[in-house]
N, C-alpha and C positions, 0 to 999 in steps of 0.2 A: 745508295740512299742512306743506309745505316752509318757508313763511314763518314758521310757529310755531317750527319747529326753529331757523331762522336767528335768530329773536329771542332764544331761550334761549342760543344760542352767544354772541351779542353781549352779553347781560346778564352771562354768566360772565366773558367777556373784560374787560368794563368793570369788574367787581368786582375782578379781580386787578390790573388796571392801576391802579385807585384805591388799592388796598392797598399796592402796591409804591411808588407815588408818595408815600404818607403815610410809609412807613418810611424812604424815602430822604430825605424832607424832615426827618423827626425827627433822623436821623443828622447831616444837614448843620447843623441848628439847634443841636444840642448841641455840635458841634465849634466852631461860631462863638462860642458864649458860654462855652466852656471847661469844659463839663460832659460827662464821659464817661458814656455809657449804661451801665446795669448789665451788659449784655452786648450783643455785636454778633452778627449772623447768622453762624453757622458757628464762633463762638468757644466754646471749652470753658471753663466756669466752674469755678474751684477751689472746693471745698466747705469747705476748711480754711484757716486763717490760720497762718502760721509762728509757733510758740510762741516766747516771748522767750528761753527758755533755750537754744534751738538756736544762737543767735549767740554763746554764751559759750565754747564749746569742743567737742571731739569727744565724742560719746556713747561709752560703753563698747561694745566690739564684741560683747559677749555679756552675758547677764543676770548680775548680780553677786548673790551669796548673802549675805543679812543674817544673820550668825551671832550677833550680840549687840547689844542696845541698852543703852548705859551709863546711869548714874543722871542724867547731865546732858543726856541726849537725843541725844548723839552715837552713831554706829553703827560696828560693825565689819563689814567686808566680807570674805568668804571666809576668815574667822578671823584675818586678819593686818592688813589695811589699816583704819586708824582715820580716819573722816571726820566732818564736822560739817555740819548742815543750814544752808545759806547764806541770808542775808537775813531770818532770824527770830530771836526771842529768847523762850525759854520761861521760866516762873517757875523760879527756882533754889531748891533746898532751903535753908531758913533765911533767905531774903531777905524784904524787906518785902512782896513780892507773894505770899508763901507762907504767909499766915495760916491757910489752911484746907487745908494739905497739897496745894496745887494741883499742885505739881511731880509728886507721885505719880500724880495723875489723868492728867497728860499723858504720863508715861513708860509707864503702863499702856496708853494708847491707841496710842502709837507701837509698843510691843511687839506689840499685837494686830494692827496693820496690816502691820508689816514683818518681824518675827522669823520666821526660817526661810522667807523668801520671796525671790524674785528681783526685782531692781530694775535700772533703767538709771540711770547716773550721768552728769551733765554737770558739768564743773569750772566753778565760778564764776570771775568775772573775777579775783578776788584769791585765787588758788589756790596761792600759794607758802607752804609752812609756815614759821611763825616761832616761835621759842622752844619748839620741840617741840609746838606746837599742831596739831591735826588739820587736814587740808585742808578747805576750804569747798566744798560741792557742792550741786547741785540733784538731787533724787531723783524719779524718774518710775517709778510702779508699772507692773506688766505690763499693766494695762488703760488706761494712758495718763494716769493722774491725776498732776498736778503736786503732789507731796506737801507740799512746803514751803508753797505757797500754800493748800493745803487745810487745813493746821493753823491758819493765820491766819484763813481764812474761817470755820472752825468755832469760833473764839474760844478756841483752845487755845495760841495764841502771839501775840506782838506782831510787827508788821513792824519789821525792823531793816535797812532797805534801802541801807546804805552800807558800803563796804569799809573796810579798815584805813587807807586814805589819805583817808577821808571823802568819797569819790567815790560817786555813786549807782550802784547795780548796774543792769544792763540790765533786770532784772525788777522794778525798784523800783515802777513804776506798778501792776503786777499785785498786788504785796504790799500797797501802801498802799490800793488800792481794796478788797482783801479785808478789811483791818482796819476800814476805814470801814463796810463792810457789817455786820461782826460787832458793832461798837460800836452802830450804829443799831438792829440787831435784838436787842441785848443777848444775844448768843449765847455759849454756853459759859462761860468764866471771867469774861466781862464782867458777868455778873449779880451777882457777889459782889465780894469785895475782892482777887481773885486777879490781876487786871490793872488797873493804875492808869490814870486818864484823862489823865495829863499826857504 
């Protein structure tokens, strides 16, 4: 009986010794070839990646109230501040892209999503007003949706990922990827003549 118990103890000890040896060997090998394991023992793994717009400026300290959506898709915050969605271009009324009153569809969508709701605002890199034009901003809804990117992903706007100095915005990759997906899936306005393919 005692020998049976000792055999079980030895087997358990051997199992744990082998397991620890394998884990230590894996950690050593990945370091040697320059590959970082997905996580190390005792390390906390972050479940989120820092969004692109966080690097562009300070978020508004409080929710801003969208009091009005203008006919060109720009918005008014707290009844006074006039801002424009950065990094995107929506069909403009009377333009070549507006053969089917596309701009009306987009403005209705923006109204439905933002009017009389609170949003968080991040200033885009090129946020100095010029010639009385509104500030360029990234809009984040209360549920964390990156609204500028969502408009492009749904095929309701084109990516326009450069600032007035023709430099790429920090969120350029996100917006370009969203447009590529919308074009491939022929989503939203890409199915008609509302958004051109050039």
